[in-house]
N, C-alpha and C positions, 0 to 999 in steps of 0.2 A: 065491018072491019077488022081484026083481032093486032092486038094493041101489043105487049109484051110485058107486059101487066098479064095480060087471057093467056096464054100460052103456058102448055101443061109444064112445072118442072122449073121453069126458069129461075120463081120469088124464091125455089130451096138453096140456087149457086150460093157457093159461098164463096167471093173475095178474101183475096191478102186482106183487105180492108174489113172488112163485116165478122175478120176470124181473131181484129188485131193482132195478125202476123208483122215480125219485119223482117225484110233484109242480113240487116244491120248484125251479127250478134250482140247481147248482153253480155252483161260483165259477171253475169250468176253462171256464163256457160264458158263467159277465159276460168277462173277458177276454179268450174270441176275439169277439167282439163289440168291446171295446178294439183288436182286434190290428186284426177287419178297417176299424170305420172307419179308422183312422192308415193302414192300404194306399189306402179309400180319397181320403183329404185328403195323399196322398203324389201318385198318380198325380195328382188335378185341379191342385196348384206344380206337377207337373210339364210339361204340357201349359199352367200360364200361363207357364213360363220358356220355355217355346215359344215363347208364342203376343212374348212379350218381346224376346224377340234377336231376329225378325224385324222387329218393332216396329222396332225400334237398326239392324238391316241397312237399312231405310226411309226410315229418319232419319238416317243416316249416307253416304247414296248419297243426295237430297236436299240435303241440305247442302255434301257436293263441286259441286254443281251449279253453285249458287247463290255456291263464291266462282272456280270457272271465268269463270264472267257476268260476274262484277266481276272477274276480272281480264283480261276479253274488252274491258269497257266503259271501266275506267281506263287497256289499251293505244291504244280508238282517242281516246281525251279529248288523250295526251299524241301519240298521230299528229297529231291537229284542231291540237291548242296548235301542233306544229310546223308544220303547213299554213301555219297566220294567222298566224308567225313568216314565211315563206316569202313568203306575199301580200300581207303587210305594206313587206314589204320592194318589191317593187314598184311602191308605186303610188308614190312620186315615178318613177321613169321614164315611167309611165304618162302623170302630169302633166302630164313632161315630151314629151314626145311628141302631148300633144293631144288623146286620147283620153279625156277625160272628160267625163263626165254633167254639162249645164247641168240647174237644177235649177230648179223656178215653184209658193212657192208659188199657192192657190189660195184664196180668204172669199169664200164661202157667205150 
């Protein structure tokens, strides 16, 4: 009669006890989970930082465009004021030459 030791392949069976495995997780594996979570959080924050830099550059460009536009408008206003003062100085000469328009008011 054959015993359990004589059965082929039975002495190669690996059990939880023989492989020194436990069903309760070790403290080391929970620290690796914390490490994994920290890595994920780090990557998320780095991506957010990149997005914020891009947004900051867009805002800076827009502020620069607005500043240039304000300068142009201010220069145009100064030029218009200069032209207006020049045209005001010409109006007495035009009145003297007789090129003045006659105005009439209509009542309905």
